C-alpha positions in Angstrom: 11.3 -9.4 62.8 9.5 -11.9 60.6 10.0 -14.3 57.6 6.6 -13.1 56.2 7.1 -11.2 52.9 5.3 -10.2 49.7 8.3 -10.8 47.6 10.6 -13.6 46.7 14.0 -12.1 46.3 16.6 -14.2 44.4 19.3 -13.3 46.9 17.2 -13.3 50.2 19.5 -13.8 53.2 16.7 -15.2 55.3 14.5 -16.9 52.6 11.7 -14.9 53.6 8.3 -15.5 52.0 9.4 -19.2 51.5 9.1 -20.3 55.1 6.6 -19.9 58.1 6.5 -16.3 59.3 7.2 -17.4 63.0 6.7 -14.1 64.7 4.1 -13.8 67.5 3.3 -10.5 69.1 4.2 -11.6 72.6 7.6 -12.7 71.5 8.2 -9.4 69.4 7.5 -7.5 72.5 9.6 -9.7 74.7 12.6 -9.5 72.3 12.1 -5.7 72.2 12.4 -5.7 76.0 15.7 -7.6 75.9 17.1 -5.2 73.3 16.0 -2.2 75.3 17.8 -3.5 78.5 21.0 -4.4 76.6 21.0 -0.8 75.2 23.0 -1.3 71.8 24.0 1.8 69.9 21.1 1.3 67.6 18.6 -1.2 66.1 17.7 -2.0 62.5 14.5 -3.9 61.8 14.4 -6.1 58.8 12.7 -9.3 57.4 11.0 -10.4 55.4 8.8 -7.3 55.6 9.1 -6.2 59.2 5.8 -4.2 58.9 4.1 -7.5 58.7 5.4 -8.5 62.2 2.6 -8.4 64.8 3.2 -5.8 67.4 5.9 -4.0 65.4 4.6 -0.5 66.4 4.6 -1.3 70.2 8.0 -2.8 69.9 9.5 0.3 68.2 7.9 2.5 70.8 9.5 0.5 73.7 12.9 0.8 71.9 12.4 4.5 71.5 11.5 4.9 75.2 14.9 3.3 76.0 16.6 6.0 74.0 17.5 3.8 71.1 17.5 5.0 67.4 15.5 2.5 65.2 15.9 2.1 61.5 13.5 0.2 59.2 14.5 -1.7 56.0 11.1 -2.1 53.9 10.3 -3.2 50.4 7.6 -0.4 50.3 5.0 -2.8 49.1 2.6 -2.0 51.8 3.0 1.8 51.9 0.1 4.3 51.9 -0.1 7.8 53.4 -1.4 6.6 56.8 1.5 4.3 57.1 4.0 6.9 56.1 2.8 9.2 58.8 3.0 6.3 61.4 6.6 5.7 60.2 7.4 9.3 60.8 6.3 9.1 64.4 8.2 6.1 65.1 11.5 5.6 63.2 14.8 7.5 63.1 15.6 6.1 59.6 13.5 4.5 56.8 15.2 2.7 54.0 13.5 1.4 50.9 15.1 -1.5 48.9 15.4 -0.8 45.4 17.3 -3.4 43.2 17.3 -1.8 39.8 17.2 1.3 37.8 14.2 0.0 35.8 11.3 -2.0 36.6 12.1 -5.0 34.6 15.5 -5.6 36.4 14.1 -4.8 40.0 10.9 -7.0 39.5 13.0 -10.0 38.4 15.4 -9.7 41.3 12.6 -9.2 43.8 10.5 -12.0 42.4 7.2 -10.0 41.8 5.8 -8.0 39.0 4.9 -4.6 40.2 7.3 -4.4 43.0 9.3 -1.6 41.4 6.3 0.7 41.0 5.2 0.0 44.6 8.7 0.9 45.8 8.6 4.2 43.7 5.1 5.0 45.2 6.5 4.4 48.6 9.4 6.7 48.0 6.9 9.4 46.8 4.8 9.1 49.9 7.9 9.0 52.4 9.7 11.8 50.7 6.7 14.0 50.8 6.0 13.2 54.5 9.5 14.1 55.2 9.6 17.4 53.3 6.2 18.5 54.8 7.3 17.7 58.4 10.6 19.5 58.0 8.8 22.5 56.5 6.7 22.6 59.7 9.9 22.4 61.9 9.0 18.8 63.0 11.4 15.9 63.1 11.2 13.1 60.7 13.0 10.0 59.7 16.1 10.0 57.6 15.1 8.6 54.2 17.4 6.3 52.1 17.5 3.8 49.4 19.6 0.6 49.5 20.5 -1.3 46.3 21.9 -4.9 46.6 24.3 -5.0 43.7 24.8 -8.2 41.8 25.6 -8.9 38.0 21.9 -8.5 37.0 21.8 -4.8 38.0 25.5 -3.8 38.2 25.1 -1.8 34.9 22.2 0.1 36.4 23.9 1.7 39.4 24.4 5.0 37.5 20.7 4.9 36.2 19.4 4.4 39.7 21.6 7.1 41.3 20.6 9.7 38.5 16.8 8.7 38.5 16.0 8.4 42.2 18.2 11.5 43.4 16.3 13.8 40.9 12.9 12.2 41.3 12.5 12.2 45.2 13.5 15.6 46.8 13.7 14.6 50.5 15.7 11.5 49.8 18.9 11.7 51.8 21.2 8.7 50.8 21.6 6.0 48.4 23.6 3.0 49.5 24.9 0.6 46.9 25.8 -2.6 48.7 27.5 -5.7 47.2 25.3 -8.8 47.6 26.6 -10.8 50.7 27.0 -14.6 50.2 24.5 -15.5 52.8 21.2 -17.6 52.6 20.1 -18.0 49.0 23.0 -15.7 47.9 25.5 -18.3 49.2 24.2 -21.1 46.8 26.4 -22.4 44.1 24.0 -21.6 41.3 23.6 -17.9 42.6 27.3 -17.6 43.0 27.8 -18.7 39.3 25.3 -16.3 37.9 25.0 -13.4 40.2 27.8 -12.9 42.8 30.1 -10.2 41.8 33.7 -11.3 41.0 36.6 -9.7 42.9 37.4 -7.5 39.9 33.8 -6.3 39.6 33.7 -5.5 43.3 37.0 -3.5 43.1 35.7 -1.5 40.1 32.5 -0.8 41.8 34.4 0.6 44.9 36.7 2.6 42.7 33.6 4.0 41.0 32.1 5.4 44.2 33.3 9.1 43.8 32.0 9.1 40.1 28.5 7.8 41.1 28.3 10.2 44.0 28.9 13.1 41.6 26.0 12.1 39.4 23.5 12.5 42.2 21.3 15.6 42.6 19.4 17.3 45.4 22.2 16.8 47.9 21.6 13.0 48.0 24.7 11.2 49.3 25.9 8.0 47.6 28.0 5.3 49.0 29.3 1.9 48.1 29.6 -0.6 51.0 32.7 -2.8 50.9 31.4 -6.1 52.4 34.9 -7.6 52.9 34.7 -6.2 56.5 32.4 -9.1 57.3 35.1 -11.7 56.7 38.5 -10.0 57.1 39.2 -8.2 60.4 42.8 -8.9 61.0 42.0 -11.6 63.8 41.8 -15.4 63.6 38.3 -16.8 63.3 35.1 -15.0 62.2 35.4 -11.2 62.6 34.4 -9.8 65.9 32.0 -7.4 64.3 29.7 -5.6 66.8 26.4 -6.8 65.2 23.8 -9.1 67.1 21.6 -10.8 64.6 18.4 -11.9 66.2 15.9 -14.2 64.4 12.1 -13.7 64.7 12.0 -16.5 67.4 14.7 -14.8 69.4 17.5 -17.0 68.2 20.8 -15.3 68.1 23.1 -16.2 65.2 26.7 -16.9 66.1 27.6 -14.7 63.2 25.5 -12.6 61.1 25.8 -14.3 57.7 25.8 -17.9 59.1 23.0 -20.2 59.9 24.6 -21.2 63.2 22.5 -20.2 66.3 23.7 -20.2 69.9 20.3 -20.0 71.7 17.3 -17.7 72.1 17.0 -14.6 74.2 13.4 -15.8 75.2 15.0 -18.4 77.3 18.7 -17.3 78.2 20.3 -13.8 78.9 21.6 -12.0 76.1 25.0 -11.6 77.5 25.4 -15.4 77.9 24.5 -16.0 74.3 26.7 -13.2 73.1 29.8 -14.8 74.8 28.7 -18.1 73.4 28.7 -16.4 69.9 32.1 -14.9 70.2 33.6 -18.3 71.5 32.0 -20.0 68.3 34.0 -17.6 66.3 37.1 -19.1 67.6 36.3 -22.7 67.1 39.0 -24.5 64.9 36.6 -25.3 62.0 35.3 -21.7 61.9 38.9 -20.3 62.0 39.9 -22.6 59.2 37.0 -21.5 57.1 37.5 -17.9 57.6 41.3 -18.1 57.1 40.8 -19.5 53.7 38.9 -16.5 52.4 40.5 -14.2 49.8 37.6 -13.4 47.5 33.8 -13.3 47.7 33.7 -16.6 45.9 35.7 -18.1 48.8 33.3 -16.5 51.2 30.4 -18.2 49.4 32.1 -21.6 49.8 32.9 -21.0 53.3 29.3 -20.0 54.1 28.1 -23.2 52.7 30.5 -25.3 54.6 29.8 -23.4 57.9 25.9 -23.8 57.3 26.2 -27.5 56.6 28.3 -27.9 59.7 26.3 -25.7 62.2 22.9 -25.4 60.8 20.0 -27.1 62.7 18.2 -30.1 61.2 15.5 -27.6 60.1 18.1 -25.4 58.5 19.6 -28.3 56.6 16.3 -29.6 55.4 15.5 -26.0 54.1 18.9 -25.7 52.4 18.3 -28.9 50.7 15.0 -27.6 49.2 16.5 -24.3 47.8 16.2 -23.5 44.2 17.1 -20.3 42.4 14.5 -18.9 40.0 15.7 -15.7 38.2 12.1 -14.9 37.0 9.6 -12.4 38.3 6.2 -13.8 39.6 2.8 -12.3 38.8 1.6 -13.4 42.3 
């Protein structure tokens, strides 16, 4: 919904907080109207920090009126009691990003000192709001935590599951998702330092049942296998049913690539979607995706695709990228 963000995550797929926010209220509402007309199975709002997008509450209300379940991915940085109540009135699912079992690790990955404590405070407020509403027989969001797993926090998956499931009654699920080589996480220096190896990814998948057994209070634990994003048994990029819209309405040709096929503010979504599917069958795209056997191969292919299909603005931004594994006191 926006590139505005109080954090500076090392792996950020959208480089949020490092580029202009872009979002305008009128565009946010127009994009919501497009989505409501298309009627997907569900909508997930992310950023940046989507709660910084102008008009987010009106947009979510329009989507809900269309019968669409709407989920939110948030850092929790802005959370207070009033906001937790507003989220309970609007979202079907709220997911807080927590990228470490301890503050030092989380703050380093997410680029701001104090972000771990803010996330914990947000979870406390959200879990309490959920418990109180359910006790009154009122509906409330499903509450989850998502950890993006990389080498810096791989050893803390067990700690995170134990601590958060025990600390926040009302939390429903913890998702451990391997970092995807997209945006900053596709860069060569990030690949060398943080991207899980094939063996590390396989070991994490094999550890899912054990990690799930460590959770308390009925919290569900799952490990996401990101290989479905690049291996789908068909030539070209996978035909995954995700439409990734940028804050200005641009539709990505594929979720993890910089290539865009136009904006829904100027052309019908259906036209753009067919264009995106056609892009996935272009010879260079087929060649790149056919060469992928490991996550490292995927990172290389992502860089090649971004260089080939990124706009002049994208390429200038990519050329300025730096990777800084150090938390800021901003």
